N, CA, C and O atoms as a printed pandas DataFrame, in Angstrom:
     atom_number atom_name residue_name chain_id  residue_number  x_coord  y_coord  z_coord
0              1         N          MET        A               1   -7.810  -12.335    1.094
1              2        CA          MET        A               1   -6.403  -12.657    1.012
2              3         C          MET        A               1   -5.580  -11.425    1.393
3              4         O          MET        A               1   -5.814  -10.330    0.882
4              5         N          ALA        A               2   -4.629  -11.613    2.281
5              6        CA          ALA        A               2   -3.761  -10.513    2.696
6              7         C          ALA        A               2   -2.497  -10.519    1.848
7              8         O          ALA        A               2   -1.903  -11.565    1.586
8              9         N          LEU        A               3   -2.116   -9.352    1.439
9             10        CA          LEU        A               3   -0.925   -9.163    0.628
10            11         C          LEU        A               3   -0.007   -8.203    1.370
11            12         O          LEU        A               3   -0.436   -7.116    1.759
12            13         N          THR        A               4    1.254   -8.590    1.572
13            14        CA          THR        A               4    2.219   -7.718    2.233
14            15         C          THR        A               4    3.283   -7.317    1.219
15            16         O          THR        A               4    3.900   -8.158    0.564
16            17         N          ILE        A               5    3.478   -6.004    1.110
17            18        CA          ILE        A               5    4.429   -5.451    0.145
18            19         C          ILE        A               5    5.465   -4.620    0.898
19            20         O          ILE        A               5    5.117   -3.809    1.756
20            21         N          ASN        A               6    6.740   -4.828    0.569
21            22        CA          ASN        A               6    7.828   -4.052    1.157
22            23         C          ASN        A               6    7.915   -2.709    0.423
23            24         O          ASN        A               6    8.108   -2.664   -0.792
24            25         N          VAL        A               7    7.767   -1.617    1.182
25            26        CA          VAL        A               7    7.816   -0.266    0.606
26            27         C          VAL        A               7    8.865    0.523    1.396
27            28         O          VAL        A               7    8.526    1.194    2.371
28            29         N          PRO        A               8   10.134    0.448    0.983
29            30        CA          PRO        A               8   11.223    1.017    1.786
30            31         C          PRO        A               8   11.184    2.529    1.973
31            32         O          PRO        A               8   11.845    3.045    2.874
32            33         N          THR        A               9   10.434    3.251    1.154
33            34        CA          THR        A               9   10.420    4.713    1.259
34            35         C          THR        A               9    9.245    5.255    2.065
35            36         O          THR        A               9    9.088    6.471    2.180
36            37         N          ILE        A              10    8.422    4.381    2.623
37            38        CA          ILE        A              10    7.242    4.867    3.339
38            39         C          ILE        A              10    7.633    5.499    4.667
39            40         O          ILE        A              10    8.526    5.018    5.364
40            41         N          ASP        A              11    6.950    6.582    5.000
41            42        CA          ASP        A              11    7.151    7.250    6.282
42            43         C          ASP        A              11    5.791    7.722    6.799
43            44         O          ASP        A              11    4.769    7.520    6.144
44            45         N          ALA        A              12    5.785    8.339    7.952
45            46        CA          ALA        A              12    4.525    8.744    8.574
46            47         C          ALA        A              12    3.728    9.699    7.690
47            48         O          ALA        A              12    2.502    9.607    7.624
48            49         N          GLU        A              13    4.407   10.601    7.021
49            50        CA          GLU        A              13    3.709   11.570    6.172
50            51         C          GLU        A              13    3.058   10.906    4.968
51            52         O          GLU        A              13    1.922   11.227    4.619
52            53         N          SER        A              14    3.762    9.994    4.339
53            54        CA          SER        A              14    3.239    9.391    3.114
54            55         C          SER        A              14    2.274    8.238    3.377
55            56         O          SER        A              14    1.569    7.812    2.462
56            57         N          ALA        A              15    2.226    7.727    4.597
57            58        CA          ALA        A              15    1.363    6.580    4.897
58            59         C          ALA        A              15   -0.110    6.887    4.635
59            60         O          ALA        A              15   -0.804    6.089    4.005
60            61         N          GLN        A              16   -0.586    8.022    5.106
61            62        CA          GLN        A              16   -1.993    8.376    4.910
62            63         C          GLN        A              16   -2.302    8.606    3.430
63            64         O          GLN        A              16   -3.354    8.192    2.942
64            65         N          ILE        A              17   -1.405    9.250    2.732
65            66        CA          ILE        A              17   -1.605    9.481    1.294
66            67         C          ILE        A              17   -1.669    8.144    0.560
67            68         O          ILE        A              17   -2.483    7.968   -0.347
68            69         N          LEU        A              18   -0.814    7.208    0.950
69            70        CA          LEU        A              18   -0.805    5.903    0.311
70            71         C          LEU        A              18   -2.116    5.162    0.582
71            72         O          LEU        A              18   -2.664    4.525   -0.318
72            73         N          LYS        A              19   -2.613    5.241    1.798
73            74        CA          LYS        A              19   -3.903    4.611    2.112
74            75         C          LYS        A              19   -5.010    5.184    1.229
75            76         O          LYS        A              19   -5.828    4.440    0.688
76            77         N          GLU        A              20   -5.033    6.483    1.090
77            78        CA          GLU        A              20   -6.060    7.120    0.255
78            79         C          GLU        A              20   -5.927    6.690   -1.205
79            80         O          GLU        A              20   -6.929    6.469   -1.885
80            81         N          THR        A              21   -4.695    6.573   -1.679
81            82        CA          THR        A              21   -4.457    6.140   -3.058
82            83         C          THR        A              21   -4.972    4.722   -3.274
83            84         O          THR        A              21   -5.632    4.448   -4.276
84            85         N          ILE        A              22   -4.678    3.825   -2.347
85            86        CA          ILE        A              22   -5.139    2.444   -2.462
86            87         C          ILE        A              22   -6.662    2.389   -2.429
87            88         O          ILE        A              22   -7.277    1.613   -3.161
88            89         N          ARG        A              23   -7.256    3.201   -1.593
89            90        CA          ARG        A              23   -8.718    3.178   -1.474
90            91         C          ARG        A              23   -9.432    3.760   -2.694
91            92         O          ARG        A              23  -10.646    3.597   -2.817
92            93         N          THR        A              24   -8.720    4.429   -3.593
93            94        CA          THR        A              24   -9.362    4.872   -4.830
94            95         C          THR        A              24   -9.762    3.666   -5.674
95            96         O          THR        A              24  -10.746    3.710   -6.412
96            97         N          SER        A              25   -8.991    2.595   -5.559
97            98        CA          SER        A              25   -9.284    1.376   -6.300
98            99         C          SER        A              25  -10.129    0.401   -5.484
99           100         O          SER        A              25  -10.995   -0.284   -6.028
100          101         N          GLU        A              26   -9.878    0.342   -4.190
101          102        CA          GLU        A              26  -10.564   -0.586   -3.292
102          103         C          GLU        A              26  -11.044    0.160   -2.051
103          104         O          GLU        A              26  -10.348    0.173   -1.036
104          105         N          PRO        A              27  -12.217    0.779   -2.114
105          106        CA          PRO        A              27  -12.703    1.592   -0.991
106          107         C          PRO        A              27  -12.841    0.837    0.328
107          108         O          PRO        A              27  -12.717    1.434    1.397
108          109         N          ASP        A              28  -13.097   -0.473    0.263
109          110        CA          ASP        A              28  -13.298   -1.263    1.480
110          111         C          ASP        A              28  -12.050   -2.020    1.921
111          112         O          ASP        A              28  -12.128   -2.877    2.801
112          113         N          ALA        A              29  -10.917   -1.719    1.328
113          114        CA          ALA        A              29   -9.683   -2.436    1.659
114          115         C          ALA        A              29   -9.290   -2.206    3.112
115          116         O          ALA        A              29   -9.437   -1.110    3.653
116          117         N          ARG        A              30   -8.785   -3.273    3.728
117          118        CA          ARG        A              30   -8.181   -3.150    5.062
118          119         C          ARG        A              30   -6.689   -2.977    4.832
119          120         O          ARG        A              30   -6.041   -3.828    4.222
120          121         N          ILE        A              31   -6.149   -1.869    5.325
121          122        CA          ILE        A              31   -4.750   -1.523    5.057
122          123         C          ILE        A              31   -4.024   -1.327    6.380
123          124         O          ILE        A              31   -4.464   -0.561    7.236
124          125         N          ASP        A              32   -2.913   -2.027    6.533
125          126        CA          ASP        A              32   -2.075   -1.880    7.722
126          127         C          ASP        A              32   -0.675   -1.502    7.257
127          128         O          ASP        A              32   -0.061   -2.211    6.460
128          129         N          ILE        A              33   -0.179   -0.378    7.763
129          130        CA          ILE        A              33    1.165    0.071    7.393
130          131         C          ILE        A              33    2.059   -0.006    8.628
131          132         O          ILE        A              33    1.771    0.599    9.661
132          133         N          ASP        A              34    3.138   -0.755    8.501
133          134        CA          ASP        A              34    4.122   -0.896    9.566
134          135         C          ASP        A              34    5.334   -0.056    9.180
135          136         O          ASP        A              34    6.143   -0.456    8.344
136          137         N          LEU        A              35    5.444    1.108    9.801
137          138        CA          LEU        A              35    6.527    2.026    9.446
138          139         C          LEU        A              35    7.896    1.482    9.831
139          140         O          LEU        A              35    8.877    1.738    9.133
140          141         N          ASP        A              36    7.979    0.731   10.932
141          142        CA          ASP        A              36    9.265    0.172   11.348
142          143         C          ASP        A              36    9.754   -0.898   10.370
143          144         O          ASP        A              36   10.936   -0.947   10.030
144          145         N          ALA        A              37    8.836   -1.748    9.926
145          146        CA          ALA        A              37    9.203   -2.821    9.000
146          147         C          ALA        A              37    9.180   -2.355    7.543
147          148         O          ALA        A              37    9.668   -3.049    6.651
148          149         N          LYS        A              38    8.597   -1.151    7.311
149          150        CA          LYS        A              38    8.470   -0.600    5.956
150          151         C          LYS        A              38    7.625   -1.523    5.067
151          152         O          LYS        A              38    7.978   -1.802    3.921
152          153         N          THR        A              39    6.491   -1.992    5.629
153          154        CA          THR        A              39    5.599   -2.858    4.867
154          155         C          THR        A              39    4.180   -2.302    4.845
155          156         O          THR        A              39    3.751   -1.580    5.746
156          157         N          VAL        A              40    3.477   -2.664    3.790
157          158        CA          VAL        A              40    2.070   -2.337    3.644
158          159         C          VAL        A              40    1.343   -3.665    3.454
159          160         O          VAL        A              40    1.637   -4.416    2.524
160          161         N          THR        A              41    0.392   -3.949    4.344
161          162        CA          THR        A              41   -0.408   -5.162    4.245
162          163         C          THR        A              41   -1.820   -4.759    3.857
163          164         O          THR        A              41   -2.435   -3.900    4.488
164          165         N          ILE        A              42   -2.323   -5.397    2.806
165          166        CA          ILE        A              42   -3.628   -5.033    2.244
166          167         C          ILE        A              42   -4.501   -6.280    2.166
167          168         O          ILE        A              42   -4.071   -7.325    1.676
168          169         N          GLU        A              43   -5.728   -6.157    2.655
169          170        CA          GLU        A              43   -6.728   -7.206    2.473
170          171         C          GLU        A              43   -7.819   -6.619    1.604
171          172         O          GLU        A              43   -8.547   -5.719    2.024
172          173         N          ALA        A              44   -7.931   -7.143    0.365
173          174        CA          ALA        A              44   -8.907   -6.617   -0.584
174          175         C          ALA        A              44   -9.059   -7.607   -1.732
175          176         O          ALA        A              44   -8.398   -8.645   -1.769
176          177         N          GLN        A              45   -9.932   -7.269   -2.658
177          178        CA          GLN        A              45  -10.231   -8.154   -3.781
178          179         C          GLN        A              45   -9.345   -7.931   -5.009
179          180         O          GLN        A              45   -9.174   -8.849   -5.811
180          181         N          ALA        A              46   -8.791   -6.758   -5.168
181          182        CA          ALA        A              46   -7.991   -6.457   -6.357
182          183         C          ALA        A              46   -6.703   -7.284   -6.374
183          184         O          ALA        A              46   -6.293   -7.840   -5.356
184          185         N          SER        A              47   -6.094   -7.352   -7.516
185          186        CA          SER        A              47   -4.893   -8.170   -7.690
186          187         C          SER        A              47   -3.658   -7.516   -7.065
187          188         O          SER        A              47   -3.629   -6.312   -6.813
188          189         N          GLU        A              48   -2.662   -8.331   -6.829
189          190        CA          GLU        A              48   -1.387   -7.849   -6.308
190          191         C          GLU        A              48   -0.799   -6.808   -7.252
191          192         O          GLU        A              48   -0.271   -5.789   -6.808
192          193         N          GLU        A              49   -0.892   -7.062   -8.540
193          194        CA          GLU        A              49   -0.335   -6.139   -9.531
194          195         C          GLU        A              49   -1.007   -4.767   -9.445
195          196         O          GLU        A              49   -0.344   -3.740   -9.593
196          197         N          THR        A              50   -2.302   -4.747   -9.209
197          198        CA          THR        A              50   -3.029   -3.480   -9.070
198          199         C          THR        A              50   -2.458   -2.657   -7.925
199          200         O          THR        A              50   -2.209   -1.462   -8.077
200          201         N          PHE        A              51   -2.252   -3.298   -6.780
201          202        CA          PHE        A              51   -1.735   -2.565   -5.618
202          203         C          PHE        A              51   -0.301   -2.114   -5.827
203          204         O          PHE        A              51    0.070   -1.016   -5.410
204          205         N          LYS        A              52    0.498   -2.936   -6.457
205          206        CA          LYS        A              52    1.882   -2.533   -6.744
206          207         C          LYS        A              52    1.896   -1.306   -7.651
207          208         O          LYS        A              52    2.684   -0.384   -7.441
208          209         N          GLN        A              53    1.030   -1.296   -8.650
209          210        CA          GLN        A              53    0.962   -0.139   -9.550
210          211         C          GLN        A              53    0.507    1.110   -8.803
211          212         O          GLN        A              53    1.035    2.197   -9.039
212          213         N          LEU        A              54   -0.458    0.968   -7.911
213          214        CA          LEU        A              54   -0.932    2.120   -7.136
214          215         C          LEU        A              54    0.175    2.664   -6.226
215          216         O          LEU        A              54    0.351    3.877   -6.113
216          217         N          ILE        A              55    0.908    1.772   -5.590
217          218        CA          ILE        A              55    1.992    2.195   -4.697
218          219         C          ILE        A              55    3.088    2.898   -5.495
219          220         O          ILE        A              55    3.593    3.939   -5.075
220          221         N          GLU        A              56    3.449    2.338   -6.629
221          222        CA          GLU        A              56    4.476    2.969   -7.463
222          223         C          GLU        A              56    3.989    4.298   -8.024
223          224         O          GLU        A              56    4.775    5.238   -8.140
224          225         N          ALA        A              57    2.716    4.393   -8.373
225          226        CA          ALA        A              57    2.158    5.649   -8.878
226          227         C          ALA        A              57    2.186    6.737   -7.796
227          228         O          ALA        A              57    2.244    7.927   -8.106
228          229         N          ALA        A              58    2.146    6.318   -6.534
229          230        CA          ALA        A              58    2.231    7.272   -5.436
230          231         C          ALA        A              58    3.682    7.682   -5.159
231          232         O          ALA        A              58    3.943    8.466   -4.247
232          233         N          GLY        A              59    4.625    7.150   -5.950
233          234        CA          GLY        A              59    6.017    7.573   -5.829
234          235         C          GLY        A              59    6.889    6.683   -4.963
235          236         O          GLY        A              59    7.966    7.098   -4.536
236          237         N          HIS        A              60    6.437    5.466   -4.699
237          238        CA          HIS        A              60    7.202    4.562   -3.837
238          239         C          HIS        A              60    7.671    3.340   -4.617
239          240         O          HIS        A              60    6.847    2.600   -5.154
240          241         N          PRO        A              61    8.993    3.115   -4.689
241          242        CA          PRO        A              61    9.485    1.900   -5.329
242          243         C          PRO        A              61    9.173    0.687   -4.444
243          244         O          PRO        A              61    9.071    0.806   -3.223
244          245         N          ILE        A              62    9.026   -0.459   -5.067
245          246        CA          ILE        A              62    8.702   -1.691   -4.349
246          247         C          ILE        A              62    9.878   -2.632   -4.446
247          248         O          ILE        A              62   10.551   -2.707   -5.473
248          249         N          ARG        A              63   10.120   -3.357   -3.351
249          250        CA          ARG        A              63   11.180   -4.370   -3.348
250          251         C          ARG        A              63   10.557   -5.731   -3.232
251          252         O          ARG        A              63   11.269   -6.735   -3.210
């Protein structure tokens, strides 16, 4: 299942850090970050709430 989350503060510098943070919980996750749309799309087994918490823990508010 693919989950797309709006992350308005993401930029090129933080994108890689965010990917690494998500992979701490889901090492095999497929992660696509669209910097223009400010979205993070994740295909993995963990819950939506888990990914939202990881993104917020990395310092990014979610809309």
